[in-house]
Backbone as numpy.savetxt, mean C-alpha at the origin, in Angstrom:
# Nx Ny Nz CAx CAy CAz Cx Cy Cz
11.22 -7.49 -8.39 10.40 -6.76 -8.64 9.85 -7.09 -7.92
9.84 -5.81 -6.51 8.74 -6.21 -5.86 6.96 -6.08 -6.42
6.25 -6.99 -5.48 5.16 -7.43 -5.70 4.26 -6.88 -4.59
3.12 -5.95 -3.73 2.72 -5.34 -3.62 1.31 -5.91 -3.62
0.74 -6.51 -2.65 -0.87 -6.85 -2.74 -1.53 -5.15 -2.71
-2.50 -4.86 -3.38 -2.94 -3.50 -3.80 -4.32 -3.68 -2.45
-4.04 -2.86 -0.80 -5.66 -3.43 -0.12 -5.50 -4.68 0.46
-4.02 -5.90 0.86 -4.05 -6.71 0.70 -5.39 -7.58 -0.20
-5.30 -6.78 -1.30 -6.30 -8.20 -2.63 -5.02 -9.30 -3.14
-5.24 -9.99 -3.83 -4.57 -11.11 -4.08 -4.87 -11.51 -5.86
-6.16 -12.00 -5.74 -6.73 -12.43 -6.98 -7.80 -11.37 -7.93
-7.53 -10.17 -7.63 -8.61 -9.21 -7.64 -9.18 -8.68 -6.83
-9.84 -7.16 -7.42 -10.13 -6.52 -6.27 -11.58 -6.69 -5.75
-11.62 -7.08 -3.92 -12.85 -7.35 -3.27 -13.22 -6.51 -2.30
-13.82 -5.69 -2.23 -14.11 -4.91 -1.84 -14.31 -5.60 -0.70
-15.33 -6.98 -0.07 -15.90 -7.20 1.10 -14.44 -7.49 2.22
-13.31 -8.04 0.58 -12.18 -8.07 1.76 -11.06 -7.23 2.53
-10.80 -6.75 1.15 -10.11 -5.78 0.85 -9.81 -4.73 2.15
-8.28 -3.91 2.86 -7.95 -3.62 3.63 -8.86 -3.72 4.60
-8.78 -5.18 5.21 -9.12 -5.85 6.26 -7.91 -6.29 7.26
-7.78 -6.26 8.56 -6.73 -7.13 9.25 -6.72 -8.80 8.45
-7.84 -9.46 8.58 -7.09 -10.69 8.04 -6.63 -10.54 6.62
-6.75 -9.88 5.93 -6.97 -9.76 4.36 -4.83 -9.38 4.28
-4.39 -8.49 5.68 -3.91 -8.19 5.60 -2.10 -9.21 5.20
-3.09 -9.23 6.87 -2.28 -10.97 7.18 -2.00 -11.91 6.29
-3.02 -12.31 5.67 -3.15 -13.44 4.31 -2.15 -12.90 3.23
-2.01 -11.72 2.73 -0.99 -11.63 1.96 0.00 -11.23 2.78
0.52 -10.82 3.60 2.19 -11.16 4.00 1.92 -12.47 4.53
1.57 -13.48 4.50 1.94 -15.24 5.21 2.44 -15.84 3.59
1.55 -15.20 2.28 2.70 -15.56 1.19 3.27 -14.92 0.90
3.52 -13.83 1.73 5.30 -13.10 1.10 5.17 -11.92 0.35
3.69 -11.07 0.08 4.22 -9.95 -0.37 4.02 -8.77 0.53
4.38 -7.84 -0.10 4.52 -6.66 0.95 2.61 -5.96 0.56
2.79 -5.24 1.34 1.21 -4.79 1.81 1.26 -3.10 1.57
-0.22 -2.63 0.07 -0.16 -1.22 0.40 -1.73 -1.10 1.21
-1.98 -0.10 2.15 -3.09 0.29 3.50 -3.73 1.72 2.95
-5.05 1.80 3.39 -5.38 3.11 3.64 -5.52 3.52 4.85
-4.29 4.20 4.90 -5.36 4.38 5.69 -5.33 6.02 6.57
-6.75 6.78 7.45 -7.18 7.74 7.46 -7.29 8.61 8.63
-7.24 8.00 9.45 -6.74 8.12 11.22 -5.92 6.83 11.86
-5.02 7.82 12.76 -4.80 6.76 13.91 -4.77 7.59 15.25
-4.93 6.89 16.23 -5.34 7.79 17.54 -5.02 6.31 18.87
-4.40 6.85 18.94 -3.49 5.90 20.13 -3.25 4.32 19.57
-4.17 3.75 19.88 -3.85 2.16 19.66 -3.75 1.55 18.54
-4.65 2.46 17.98 -5.87 2.09 16.79 -5.96 2.63 15.91
-5.96 2.21 15.03 -5.56 2.50 13.37 -7.62 2.88 12.23
-7.77 3.85 11.90 -8.64 3.91 11.23 -8.33 3.42 9.54
-8.86 2.48 8.86 -8.42 2.30 7.71 -9.91 2.15 6.46
-9.55 2.27 5.40 -10.59 1.87 3.88 -10.74 2.54 2.87
-10.64 2.29 1.94 -10.78 2.86 0.57 -11.31 4.35 0.74
-12.82 4.13 0.65 -13.30 4.96 0.82 -13.94 6.31 2.33
-13.34 5.20 3.26 -13.54 6.26 4.75 -13.18 5.00 5.45
-12.58 5.13 6.53 -12.03 4.50 7.65 -12.76 4.29 8.84
-13.27 3.26 8.30 -14.87 2.78 9.34 -13.90 1.83 9.08
-13.14 1.13 9.18 -12.87 -0.68 9.58 -11.43 -0.33 10.51
-11.00 -0.51 12.39 -10.53 -0.35 12.98 -8.94 -1.70 12.92
-8.13 -1.27 12.73 -6.71 -2.77 13.67 -5.93 -2.30 14.52
-5.66 -2.82 14.89 -4.35 -2.62 16.23 -2.88 -1.42 15.47
-2.85 -0.81 16.07 -1.13 0.32 15.51 -0.69 -0.85 15.72
-0.27 -1.40 16.52 0.71 -2.52 16.55 0.91 -3.29 15.12
-0.08 -3.42 14.73 -0.08 -3.66 13.48 0.68 -3.04 12.32
1.15 -1.81 12.21 1.58 -1.23 11.48 3.45 -1.55 12.17
3.55 -1.01 13.34 4.69 -0.96 13.48 5.79 -2.55 13.42
4.67 -3.78 13.71 5.22 -5.04 13.35 6.15 -5.52 12.48
5.06 -4.88 11.30 5.57 -4.91 9.65 5.98 -3.68 9.08
6.00 -2.92 10.17 6.33 -2.24 8.25 7.70 -2.18 7.72
8.32 -2.80 8.07 9.38 -3.37 6.44 8.45 -3.54 5.84
7.04 -4.21 5.86 6.87 -4.56 4.41 5.35 -3.72 3.82
4.83 -3.54 4.34 3.87 -2.38 4.75 4.51 -1.21 3.40
3.53 -0.50 2.33 3.47 0.92 2.28 1.63 1.30 3.01
1.67 2.44 3.32 0.39 2.96 4.19 0.62 4.57 3.31
-0.90 4.49 2.12 -1.15 5.27 1.89 -2.43 6.03 2.74
-1.63 7.11 3.02 -2.34 8.16 3.72 -3.47 9.07 3.50
-4.65 9.12 3.60 -5.77 8.75 2.88 -6.73 10.35 3.62
-5.83 11.04 4.34 -6.69 12.49 5.11 -5.01 13.28 5.84
-4.91 14.51 5.53 -4.33 15.19 6.25 -4.19 14.43 7.87
-5.39 14.25 8.83 -4.89 13.66 9.58 -4.90 12.29 10.02
-4.61 12.02 9.01 -3.21 10.96 9.48 -1.69 11.28 8.93
-1.46 11.89 7.94 -0.29 12.63 7.91 0.41 13.16 9.44
-0.34 13.45 9.70 -0.26 14.29 11.13 0.07 13.13 11.93
-0.13 11.87 11.75 0.00 10.81 13.06 1.27 10.22 12.69
1.41 10.54 10.83 1.83 8.63 10.36 3.58 9.49 10.51
3.53 10.80 10.67 4.76 11.69 10.51 5.53 11.46 11.22
5.07 10.32 12.80 5.74 10.68 14.52 6.34 9.41 14.59
5.38 8.44 13.66 5.98 6.88 14.10 7.22 6.80 13.28
8.02 5.57 13.88 9.78 5.25 13.26 9.41 4.32 12.58
9.59 4.84 11.54 10.05 3.48 10.16 8.60 2.73 9.81
8.08 3.27 9.48 6.94 3.81 9.15 6.84 3.83 7.39
6.30 3.20 6.31 6.61 3.77 5.05 5.00 4.44 4.26
5.39 5.29 4.23 3.77 6.09 4.02 4.08 7.61 3.05
3.13 7.79 2.16 2.97 8.61 0.89 1.46 8.96 1.25
1.09 10.32 0.31 0.05 10.97 0.34 -0.05 11.61 -0.63
-0.58 11.29 -1.98 -1.53 12.32 -2.93 -2.74 12.10 -2.95
-2.67 12.53 -4.42 -4.83 12.59 -4.69 -4.53 12.46 -5.92
-4.07 13.64 -7.22 -3.88 13.01 -8.82 -2.54 13.45 -8.63
-1.72 13.81 -8.12 -0.50 13.30 -8.61 0.05 12.60 -9.50
1.22 12.50 -10.56 1.44 11.49 -11.22 2.71 10.68 -10.70
3.32 10.75 -9.49 3.82 10.65 -8.32 4.38 11.08 -7.28
4.31 10.52 -6.39 4.87 11.20 -4.85 6.60 10.17 -4.75
6.81 10.78 -3.26 7.68 10.19 -2.52 7.36 10.34 -1.35
7.80 8.66 -1.19 7.20 7.70 -0.07 8.06 8.28 1.61
7.92 8.09 2.56 8.98 8.27 3.59 9.34 8.13 3.57
10.33 7.02 2.98 11.46 6.03 3.10 12.37 6.36 1.56
11.87 7.49 0.97 12.48 7.98 -0.21 11.80 7.16 -1.67
10.90 6.32 -1.33 10.58 5.86 -2.67 10.03 6.27 -3.46
10.40 6.54 -4.91 9.46 7.11 -6.24 7.45 6.43 -6.07
6.18 6.93 -5.31 4.88 5.72 -5.01 4.93 6.59 -6.55
4.61 5.89 -7.76 3.27 6.40 -8.72 1.73 5.75 -9.11
1.00 6.73 -9.12 -0.14 7.16 -10.14 -0.69 5.34 -11.04
-1.32 5.07 -10.43 -2.09 4.23 -12.22 -1.44 4.99 -13.75
-0.67 3.97 -14.29 -0.36 4.19 -15.52 1.16 5.32 -15.75
1.58 5.75 -14.91 2.55 6.54 -14.50 3.74 5.36 -14.56
5.19 5.06 -15.39 6.44 4.42 -14.70 7.34 5.07 -14.92
8.05 5.28 -13.68 9.39 5.88 -13.40 10.38 4.84 -13.21
11.85 4.74 -13.89 12.91 3.97 -13.49 12.88 4.11 -12.32
13.27 2.47 -11.29 13.20 2.79 -9.81 11.95 3.57 -9.32
11.28 3.09 -9.33 9.63 3.61 -9.31 8.50 2.67 -8.85
7.44 2.81 -7.76 6.64 1.45 -7.68 5.28 1.76 -8.16
4.30 1.51 -9.82 3.68 2.16 -10.00 2.71 0.68 -9.74
1.15 1.92 -9.80 0.05 0.63 -9.50 -0.19 0.58 -10.67
-0.82 -0.85 -10.60 -1.04 -1.37 -12.07 -2.36 -1.85 -11.34
-3.37 -1.85 -12.26 -4.53 -2.09 -12.23 -5.12 -3.13 -13.18
-4.33 -3.93 -13.59 -5.13 -4.54 -14.84 -4.01 -5.56 -14.16
-4.37 -6.66 -14.78 -3.51 -7.96 -15.04 -2.32 -7.86 -15.80
-1.97 -7.80 -16.19 -0.58 -7.28 -17.06 -0.46 -5.91 -17.60
0.69 -6.10 -17.85 1.25 -4.40 -18.71 2.43 -4.38 -18.83
2.96 -4.12 -19.40 4.82 -3.69 -20.17 5.22 -2.50 -20.12
5.86 -2.17 -19.93 6.46 -0.89 -19.97 8.14 -0.80 -19.79
8.98 0.23 -20.71 10.42 0.13 -20.71 11.11 0.72 -20.13
9.94 1.12 -19.44 10.97 1.25 -17.34 11.19 0.29 -16.62
12.71 0.42 -15.99 12.91 -0.57 -14.98 12.26 -0.28 -13.66
11.72 -0.28 -13.44 10.59 -0.31 -12.42 11.07 -1.00 -11.08
10.42 0.14 -9.23 11.30 -1.20 -8.78 10.23 -2.39 -8.24
8.79 -1.57 -8.70 7.85 -2.91 -8.30 6.68 -2.46 -9.42
5.36 -3.26 -8.47 4.34 -2.74 -8.88 3.35 -3.34 -7.82
2.25 -2.98 -7.02 1.55 -2.68 -6.27 0.61 -2.86 -7.45
-0.89 -4.17 -6.93 -1.69 -4.15 -8.12 -2.75 -5.72 -6.79
-4.35 -5.52 -7.22 -4.98 -5.73 -7.07 -4.55 -7.35 -7.45
-4.02 -8.42 -8.18 -3.46 -9.29 -8.82 -2.55 -9.91 -8.48
-1.84 -9.44 -6.83 -0.74 -10.05 -6.89 -0.39 -11.96 -6.73
-1.30 -12.61 -6.73 -1.06 -14.34 -7.26 -0.86 -14.29 -8.27
-1.17 -13.44 -9.42 -0.37 -13.93 -10.56 0.70 -13.42 -11.21
1.42 -12.51 -10.14 2.73 -12.44 -10.59 3.52 -12.97 -10.50
4.88 -13.40 -11.30 5.62 -14.33 -10.79 7.25 -12.71 -10.14
7.16 -13.23 -8.93 8.36 -12.65 -8.30 9.40 -13.17 -8.81
10.78 -11.62 -9.54 11.75 -11.98 -9.92 13.13 -11.34 -8.91
């Protein structure tokens, strides 16, 4: 099962460090994939953050790590830019139960489980009868990868 670090978090939600380049790099160095909230891309910079795009990272980070990141487009402006960056796995949704990423994966809203999908899990533990592809969690280090 894929374990995807939600906003780079490893041991629980941490608004002070999440959605930062340092935290993404730490999660990737520990072998996790990472979900990133993107608001805007302009030239060689990317504006990220959960509630607003107030943190800037280099666009090259997305391109160099495209096989290990899941980009949540937080605005239609981000969608307009992401669709032109080859190889980036991105998705956009608001309150939909699920959406399809640009690479054809099923991304599920918290509490939704679909066979073959990735589910956002907000608790340390969960159970499902579905054969899911992976989870996106703030508690990535609590999970044993199988």
